[in-house]
Phi, psi and omega in degrees: 000319180297324179293318174301320179292322176296316180296322178294318179296325180286334185281331183263161180271088179294334187298321183301315185286325177294316177297319180298314178299321179296318178298316180297323176300319178294322176299317179298316177300315178296322178298320181297313179296319180300311180300320177301309185291323175298317178300319178293319184288315184272346180074027178290108184295331182296333180246024178267021173218151185295329183298313183290321181297317182286327175294319176298321179297323176296321178296317179295320177298320174304313180300308184298311185278344170294320176294315177302317178299315181296318177301312182294317178298325179291314184292320185276329184248296185307308180297324178295331178262015173287168184298328184291327188249000188294317183294325177289319181295318184283354178274350180293136183282050181215157181299137187291320178296324180292322175299313179304311182293327179294326177290318180298311183292325178293313179296318179303315186289323179294314178296317181301307182292314182294313180297318181299310180295318185278001170248320179296313183296313177300316177303314179294321178297317182296309183296325178294316179288331177289333175293333180265313181232083186293142177266327180235163181267092178211166181249135175271117185240166176297323178298323178297314183296316178298313179300316182295310180302318176299316178295325180293313177300318176300315183295321179300315176295315181300321180294317174297318178300314177301315178302318180286319173304309180301318179299317180298318178292319181292323177298314180292318180280347183056048187215121173296318180301321181297315183297319182286320174303318177297323179298317178295318180296317180291327177297320177303323178288306186286331173300316174294326176295320180296321178292316181299317190264009184300322183254012184227095179304322183295313176300323181293319177293321180296313180295322177291325178293315177297320181296317183292323175299315178296320178297318178299316179297316182297315186291324176298317181295317182290324178300316180293322178299320179295321182293323177291320175306319178296317179300321181293000000 
């Protein structure tokens, strides 16, 4: 499996995704500062605390990386199983389901790592600078750090979930457009879930558990579909 994942990573242009993730991280950092300064200028009480600013930043991160996840799953999976590349893919001397899962795990790992780093680092930079030159009157506590990290982990899982859901729809419909539209619709659902579960670890774990279960079902269905494609 690891060998297949390495081969897939070498075959695609990872530099584009790394650069994109770096740009998205910069956007998130600017967004955090913008939200804090806008709250100070307008007196918006809802964003006069770090918890809400960082939670809102997590939601924006979820939006940005959900789109990136949908694009990556589309390029690495959906396009690979299109009619033009199908005969080449099925000529590989490896189990078809194993190749499929190698692609999924590789993209999942990349999105997980890139989103985690490109959300944690901007949040850390924002909080470090705020500890020296605060924009708003609030206190940085250990509880805030733990809550923020939990929200980021939840958002990372949700971004991958959205990407896999969108991939499944695009795979069945054989349409990239359908996959991207599904990603936006699913973000609306998971964005609200992220906000609702932000202060409730139990609800976050419950939502994550349901998402993992749904993802497993989708992957099993797609793997079986690919097996039938091989038989045809």
